[in-house]
Backbone bond lengths (Angstrom), bond angles and torsions (degrees), N, CA, C in turn:
res aa  C-N    CA-C-N  psi(-1)  N-CA   C-N-CA  omega(-1)  CA-C   N-CA-C  phi
1 X - - - 1.450 - - 1.532 107.85 -
2 X 1.292 117.83 139.72 1.420 124.56 -179.32 1.510 114.08 -61.58
3 X 1.343 121.28 141.16 1.392 121.49 -175.64 1.562 111.72 -61.36
4 X 1.335 115.82 -33.07 1.588 115.33 179.51 1.516 111.70 -66.87
5 X 1.359 114.56 -38.90 1.414 118.34 179.77 1.512 112.51 -72.05
6 X 1.353 120.40 -34.95 1.430 123.52 169.51 1.510 114.57 -59.32
7 X 1.296 111.92 -39.89 1.551 116.14 178.48 1.510 111.22 -72.60
8 X 1.338 116.45 -36.24 1.458 119.95 176.72 1.509 110.83 -63.50
9 X 1.356 120.45 -46.90 1.399 123.50 -179.89 1.543 108.33 -59.70
10 X 1.318 116.82 -51.26 1.474 122.22 -175.26 1.696 105.79 -58.49
11 X 1.281 114.12 -42.48 1.498 115.88 179.05 1.500 110.68 -62.82
12 X 1.361 121.02 -30.09 1.424 124.72 179.44 1.498 109.16 -65.52
13 X 1.374 118.28 -41.60 1.452 121.91 177.10 1.529 113.02 -68.16
14 X 1.352 115.50 -40.52 1.427 121.65 176.58 1.501 112.23 -59.70
15 X 1.364 112.09 -44.85 1.505 120.08 -178.01 1.520 110.50 -59.09
16 X 1.332 119.42 -40.45 1.355 124.09 -179.96 1.488 117.76 -64.53
17 X 1.335 114.81 -42.36 1.390 125.79 174.51 1.520 112.19 -64.84
18 X 1.393 111.56 -42.71 1.487 117.96 178.65 1.588 109.62 -66.33
19 X 1.338 116.74 -36.57 1.406 117.08 177.65 1.538 112.46 -65.13
20 X 1.378 114.17 -41.43 1.500 115.28 176.88 1.500 114.09 -63.56
21 X 1.342 118.63 -46.28 1.397 120.30 175.48 1.557 116.73 -63.67
22 X 1.362 111.30 -39.42 1.434 118.38 -179.99 1.477 116.02 -62.73
23 X 1.407 110.78 -39.04 1.441 117.55 -179.95 1.563 112.72 -67.54
24 X 1.334 114.81 -30.15 1.440 120.41 177.98 1.519 108.81 -71.80
25 X 1.344 113.55 -43.41 1.535 117.52 178.01 1.449 105.61 -60.18
26 X 1.260 121.88 -47.85 1.497 122.99 -173.09 1.477 111.85 -63.19
27 X 1.363 118.19 -37.09 1.488 121.54 -178.66 1.572 111.68 -77.88
28 X 1.319 115.87 -30.09 1.478 115.80 -173.79 1.494 113.52 -91.84
29 X 1.295 119.33 -27.24 1.486 123.68 -175.13 1.501 110.54 -55.00
30 X 1.236 124.80 -48.87 1.488 122.62 -178.98 1.585 110.58 -56.38
31 X 1.198 123.18 -33.78 1.479 124.17 178.00 1.505 109.21 -66.93
32 X 1.362 117.07 -42.57 1.443 121.50 -179.39 1.447 111.93 -70.94
33 X 1.362 119.87 -34.61 1.388 122.45 -176.54 1.526 111.42 -78.15
34 X 1.384 116.23 -39.57 1.490 124.69 -178.58 1.522 110.66 -51.01
35 X 1.307 117.40 -39.80 1.472 118.04 -171.75 1.545 108.96 -68.63
36 X 1.309 117.20 -25.44 1.495 121.63 171.91 1.530 115.68 -83.29
37 X 1.230 113.70 -50.02 1.448 117.84 -176.32 1.494 113.73 -69.18
38 X 1.402 119.45 -26.99 1.397 119.29 -179.89 1.508 112.36 -103.88
39 X 1.438 114.08 7.80 1.485 119.89 173.05 1.554 106.76 57.87
40 X 1.302 119.22 54.58 1.462 123.76 179.21 1.559 114.98 -93.72
41 X 1.356 116.99 -3.01 1.417 120.03 -167.99 1.606 105.39 -114.58
42 X 1.308 117.17 147.77 1.395 127.50 165.18 1.537 108.29 -78.45
43 X 1.393 114.57 165.59 1.473 118.60 179.72 1.520 110.07 -55.42
44 X 1.323 119.50 -41.03 1.461 122.14 -177.55 1.517 109.36 -67.69
45 X 1.299 120.09 -38.42 1.447 122.58 179.13 1.549 112.23 -64.16
46 X 1.346 111.23 -34.71 1.484 119.98 -175.81 1.639 104.75 -67.70
47 X 1.344 111.28 -43.01 1.464 114.25 179.48 1.566 112.21 -68.27
48 X 1.324 113.95 -34.72 1.499 119.83 174.07 1.570 110.65 -64.41
49 X 1.287 113.73 -38.59 1.541 119.52 177.10 1.538 109.16 -60.12
50 X 1.322 116.59 -44.87 1.447 122.86 -175.52 1.562 107.91 -70.05
51 X 1.304 116.57 -43.08 1.434 120.63 177.94 1.517 109.85 -64.14
52 X 1.302 118.07 -41.73 1.476 119.29 177.60 1.566 112.12 -62.35
53 X 1.342 114.85 -40.01 1.452 118.12 173.60 1.481 113.14 -56.13
54 X 1.296 118.08 -46.30 1.469 123.28 177.66 1.496 112.85 -62.13
55 X 1.252 116.22 -42.76 1.462 121.19 -179.90 1.569 110.28 -66.77
56 X 1.306 115.42 -45.10 1.515 118.20 174.74 1.378 116.76 -65.68
57 X 1.393 119.75 -35.08 1.394 123.01 175.00 1.510 110.79 -57.96
58 X 1.294 118.40 -48.22 1.460 123.62 178.96 1.540 110.20 -72.59
59 X 1.244 120.94 -58.64 1.481 121.21 -169.71 1.491 111.08 -76.46
60 X 1.331 125.85 -43.56 1.413 124.57 -178.68 1.499 108.29 -88.91
61 X 1.347 117.52 -50.73 1.466 118.93 -175.54 1.496 112.97 -64.76
62 X 1.274 116.36 -62.18 1.509 118.89 -176.86 1.533 115.21 -79.08
63 X 1.291 120.80 -55.20 1.500 118.40 -177.20 1.396 111.29 -72.25
64 X 1.362 122.80 -44.21 1.523 125.30 -178.91 1.462 113.36 -70.67
65 X 1.342 112.53 -60.91 1.454 112.77 -172.29 1.573 114.03 -87.67
66 X 1.303 121.61 -46.65 1.462 122.69 -176.14 1.575 113.71 -67.65
67 X 1.251 114.60 -41.65 1.543 115.68 179.50 1.497 115.99 -89.26
68 X 1.409 119.60 -19.49 1.400 117.64 -175.24 1.540 113.05 -123.18
69 X 1.358 115.63 -66.79 1.492 119.41 -173.18 1.382 116.17 -66.45
70 X 1.325 124.22 -51.79 1.406 124.71 -179.11 1.441 117.26 -59.81
71 X 1.262 120.19 -44.25 1.561 121.00 175.97 1.489 109.75 -63.27
72 X 1.268 118.30 -39.60 1.528 120.87 -179.53 1.567 107.36 -68.06
73 X 1.282 117.79 -42.39 1.508 117.85 178.23 1.542 114.14 -60.47
74 X 1.283 115.46 -44.35 1.479 122.12 -178.60 1.510 108.58 -70.42
75 X 1.333 118.92 -38.71 1.440 120.83 -178.47 1.525 110.63 -68.20
76 X 1.327 120.25 -37.11 1.400 129.36 178.29 1.544 110.22 -69.22
77 X 1.376 114.51 -39.94 1.396 115.68 176.47 1.425 113.19 -65.01
78 X 1.291 120.57 -41.54 1.417 127.65 178.85 1.543 108.63 -65.71
79 X 1.223 116.97 -43.14 1.574 120.94 177.07 1.562 106.51 -61.55
80 X 1.333 118.79 -44.46 1.462 122.57 178.90 1.574 110.23 -57.56
81 X 1.332 114.25 -43.92 1.420 117.41 176.62 1.567 116.84 -64.23
82 X 1.280 114.43 -31.99 1.514 118.27 -177.85 1.600 105.74 -88.56
83 X 1.313 120.89 -19.10 1.409 121.80 -175.50 1.562 111.00 -136.23
84 X 1.371 112.60 56.67 1.449 116.67 -177.80 1.488 112.89 -71.20
85 X 1.351 112.43 136.71 1.486 121.91 169.66 1.456 101.06 -129.66
86 X 1.438 113.51 137.68 1.494 120.67 -175.12 1.613 111.56 -40.36
87 X 1.349 115.72 -54.53 1.420 119.43 -175.49 1.463 112.18 -64.26
88 X 1.295 117.38 -42.67 1.446 117.55 177.97 1.527 114.41 -65.15
89 X 1.283 117.54 -32.28 1.479 118.82 173.44 1.505 112.56 -69.01
90 X 1.373 117.66 -41.46 1.382 117.73 173.41 1.547 116.11 -58.52
91 X 1.331 110.62 -40.89 1.515 119.46 178.67 1.536 111.44 -93.90
92 X 1.253 120.93 37.52 1.449 125.39 -175.26 1.500 111.00 -55.87
93 X 1.309 119.23 -40.55 1.480 122.33 -178.41 1.543 110.68 -59.39
94 X 1.377 118.75 -57.94 1.484 116.34 177.58 1.506 115.07 -63.68
95 X 1.348 114.18 -30.62 1.432 114.43 176.59 1.501 112.72 -64.92
96 X 1.311 117.17 -46.64 1.578 118.54 -179.97 1.476 107.14 -66.57
97 X 1.340 123.85 -26.36 1.415 123.05 179.79 1.530 115.12 -84.67
98 X 1.321 116.41 3.91 1.460 126.47 179.83 1.505 115.04 61.99
99 X 1.407 112.80 37.02 1.356 119.60 177.93 1.595 115.36 -85.07
100 X 1.338 110.04 -12.67 1.484 116.19 173.36 1.528 105.72 -155.54
101 X 1.319 114.08 169.05 1.480 122.62 -175.43 1.558 110.64 51.56
102 X 1.225 118.51 49.38 1.449 123.54 175.29 1.588 107.00 -142.11
103 X 1.332 111.70 174.28 1.483 114.38 177.82 1.501 110.77 -61.87
104 X 1.294 115.88 158.85 1.482 121.68 -179.74 1.570 108.83 -59.51
105 X 1.313 117.32 -44.59 1.441 123.41 178.09 1.516 111.01 -56.21
106 X 1.379 118.37 -48.76 1.470 121.65 -176.12 1.522 108.69 -68.92
107 X 1.292 120.75 -41.18 1.495 121.35 -179.79 1.537 107.32 -64.21
108 X 1.284 119.15 -38.99 1.423 120.86 -179.71 1.529 110.12 -63.71
109 X 1.271 115.12 -50.01 1.463 121.74 177.54 1.437 114.08 -57.32
110 X 1.357 117.91 -42.14 1.565 124.81 179.39 1.453 108.01 -67.47
111 X 1.306 118.58 -46.73 1.506 118.90 -174.31 1.651 109.16 -69.25
112 X 1.329 116.49 -38.89 1.456 118.54 -178.90 1.522 105.47 -68.57
113 X 1.348 119.19 -41.97 1.502 120.81 -179.55 1.587 108.77 -57.03
114 X 1.316 114.84 -46.72 1.405 118.32 -179.27 1.499 117.37 -59.35
115 X 1.394 114.49 -40.76 1.424 126.94 177.29 1.599 106.10 -63.61
116 X 1.284 117.87 -50.51 1.502 120.80 -176.54 1.437 108.91 -70.25
117 X 1.328 122.68 -29.66 1.435 124.74 170.04 1.479 115.36 -59.46
118 X 1.275 116.00 -49.90 1.398 126.12 177.41 1.508 115.12 -54.18
119 X 1.454 115.20 -45.89 1.417 123.82 171.26 1.487 114.52 -60.18
120 X 1.299 116.20 -41.42 1.458 122.36 -178.59 1.520 109.96 -68.91
121 X 1.341 116.12 -41.64 1.444 118.48 179.32 1.515 110.64 -61.57
122 X 1.363 113.36 -43.38 1.440 118.69 178.34 1.525 113.04 -58.34
123 X 1.338 115.25 -43.52 1.423 119.56 -179.51 1.492 112.48 -69.86
124 X 1.322 121.52 -41.09 1.470 123.28 -177.21 1.540 110.55 -69.43
125 X 1.431 116.56 -29.38 1.417 119.17 175.36 1.529 113.71 -60.69
126 X 1.283 116.74 -25.20 1.469 121.27 -175.10 1.594 109.49 -91.33
127 X 1.246 119.43 -1.38 1.499 120.64 177.83 1.522 108.67 -82.10
128 X 1.354 112.12 141.28 1.431 117.10 177.54 1.571 112.21 -80.92
129 X 1.277 115.73 159.75 1.463 120.57 174.64 1.474 106.04 -64.14
130 X 1.232 122.19 150.20 1.407 133.71 -5.62 1.498 116.30 -80.19
131 X 1.412 115.22 -6.40 1.486 116.36 -179.10 1.432 115.75 -60.04
132 X 1.290 117.22 -41.72 1.448 118.08 178.93 1.514 109.46 -62.65
133 X 1.283 119.30 -44.35 1.370 121.28 177.33 1.513 118.92 -59.68
134 X 1.359 112.68 -36.37 1.428 117.78 173.75 1.469 111.40 -63.61
135 X 1.377 117.55 -48.25 1.459 118.30 -178.37 1.417 113.58 -64.46
136 X 1.461 116.72 -41.63 1.443 120.06 -177.34 1.589 110.85 -69.66
137 X 1.369 116.38 -24.38 1.467 115.82 176.83 1.427 114.07 -67.62
138 X 1.375 120.18 -37.43 1.448 121.14 174.50 1.552 114.40 -69.30
139 X 1.386 110.78 -35.55 1.487 115.29 -179.45 1.505 109.47 -67.58
140 X 1.409 115.28 -43.08 1.522 116.14 -178.37 1.596 108.46 -60.51
141 X 1.326 121.06 -41.56 1.432 124.62 -175.83 1.528 106.10 -64.12
142 X 1.333 118.91 -44.73 1.477 120.60 176.68 1.478 114.02 -60.36
143 X 1.309 115.07 -43.47 1.477 120.20 178.29 1.476 112.46 -63.29
144 X 1.324 115.89 -46.47 1.484 118.75 177.65 1.504 114.03 -59.51
145 X 1.281 113.09 -40.78 1.487 120.69 177.38 1.603 108.74 -60.83
146 X 1.307 115.52 -50.94 1.465 118.17 173.19 1.460 120.74 -54.15
147 X 1.367 115.14 -45.75 1.405 119.73 175.27 1.513 114.24 -62.17
148 X 1.365 114.74 -44.70 1.362 119.60 176.76 1.558 114.43 -56.38
149 X 1.352 115.59 -44.24 1.427 120.74 178.39 1.564 112.87 -67.94
150 X 1.326 117.66 -33.45 1.453 121.39 176.70 1.637 104.85 -65.05
151 X 1.247 119.62 -47.25 1.445 116.03 -175.13 1.525 111.81 -75.31
152 X 1.339 115.42 -27.07 1.479 117.14 178.66 1.561 109.66 -67.47
153 X 1.365 113.51 -42.59 1.482 115.52 178.83 1.567 110.03 -71.35
154 X 1.327 115.91 -38.68 1.476 115.87 -178.92 1.542 115.38 -66.42
155 X 1.348 114.84 -35.39 1.504 117.55 178.34 1.490 107.46 -70.33
156 X 1.350 120.29 -33.70 1.537 121.61 175.13 1.449 106.58 -61.64
157 X 1.294 120.85 -40.48 1.471 121.64 -179.49 1.522 109.61 -66.28
158 X 1.375 120.09 -45.43 1.301 122.47 178.03 1.554 117.15 -57.70
159 X 1.355 112.57 -27.32 1.454 122.50 -178.57 1.542 109.53 -90.34
160 X 1.292 118.79 -1.29 1.387 118.74 169.77 1.652 113.52 114.09
161 X 1.254 115.83 8.77 1.492 118.38 176.67 1.513 109.74 -76.16
162 X 1.332 114.01 143.51 1.492 117.02 173.60 1.522 116.62 -74.69
163 X 1.223 117.14 135.77 1.420 123.28 177.43 1.479 108.10 -110.20
164 X 1.370 116.19 130.09 1.505 116.92 -179.18 1.571 109.01 -69.58
165 X 1.334 116.74 155.77 1.445 121.36 170.51 1.483 110.33 -57.31
166 X 1.387 117.08 146.76 1.449 117.91 176.94 1.513 109.99 -61.25
167 X 1.317 117.01 138.44 1.450 120.91 178.97 1.410 115.82 -80.33
168 X 1.365 117.81 -7.56 1.465 123.26 179.63 1.484 119.27 -101.77
169 X 1.430 116.51 18.15 1.450 116.10 179.84 1.472 107.45 -79.07
170 X 1.415 111.39 150.49 1.459 114.68 175.02 1.541 112.00 -62.88
171 X 1.324 118.79 165.74 1.385 121.63 173.90 1.434 113.89 -54.93
172 X 1.410 119.64 141.47 1.483 119.29 -178.47 1.491 106.88 -65.01
173 X 1.402 108.79 144.33 1.403 115.83 175.59 1.525 106.11 -115.74
174 X 1.265 120.51 -15.91 1.501 123.95 175.86 1.568 106.29 -131.17
175 X 1.261 109.82 149.81 1.558 120.00 176.75 1.453 115.36 -77.44
176 X 1.358 118.05 1.66 1.460 119.60 -174.66 1.458 115.40 -91.88
177 X 1.389 117.29 1.31 1.488 117.18 176.80 1.547 108.55 -76.26
178 X 1.229 116.83 138.25 1.502 119.81 -179.57 1.505 106.40 -111.56
179 X 1.267 115.38 155.88 1.484 120.78 171.65 1.565 111.68 -71.04
180 X 1.211 120.31 155.65 1.435 124.72 -177.04 1.513 108.29 -73.66
181 X 1.291 115.77 118.99 1.505 121.83 179.12 1.559 104.79 -124.14
182 X 1.294 109.32 129.33 1.549 115.30 176.86 1.450 115.31 -106.17
C-alpha cells in the first residue's frame, strides 16, 4: 500500500478516537468550570478539586493515557493503515480501542473497562454540584492529557518516527503480516 494511503487510513482511526475523547471533553468542561465561575465550592472543596486534578493528572493522564492507552491507540491506527481491511477501516474506532482483533485478554480488559466507564458516567451524572464539577474537572484534565499524547505520538509518526507493532494483536495466523515500517 502507498505510504500516503497508509497515513490517511491511520489518520481516520486517530480522528475517530479524537472525536470520542473531544466530545467528552466538550460535554464535561462546563460542569468543571461552573463550580469556579459560580463560586459553588467551599475552601475545602476547592482544595479537594486541586488535589483531584493532581491525582487525575498522574493516574489517568500519565499512567493511564500516556503509558498505556495513547501508545496502543496510535500503534493500532498505524497498523490499520498498513493492514487495511474494509470492515476494519469502517470500524476504525473500535479497532483502535482494541475491542476486536486483539488478544483475548486485551479484548476482555477493553470491554470490561467500557462497561465500568458507562456505569461510572451514569453515577457521576447523578451527583449534585459541586461534586460533579470536581469529578469532571479531573476527568477533563486526564482526557486532555490523553488526547495531547495521542496527537504528539501520531504527529511524530507522520514525520517519520517508527511506531512499534501493537502489543495486543492476536497470534499470527498467516506469515504475510509485516512489521510497521515508516
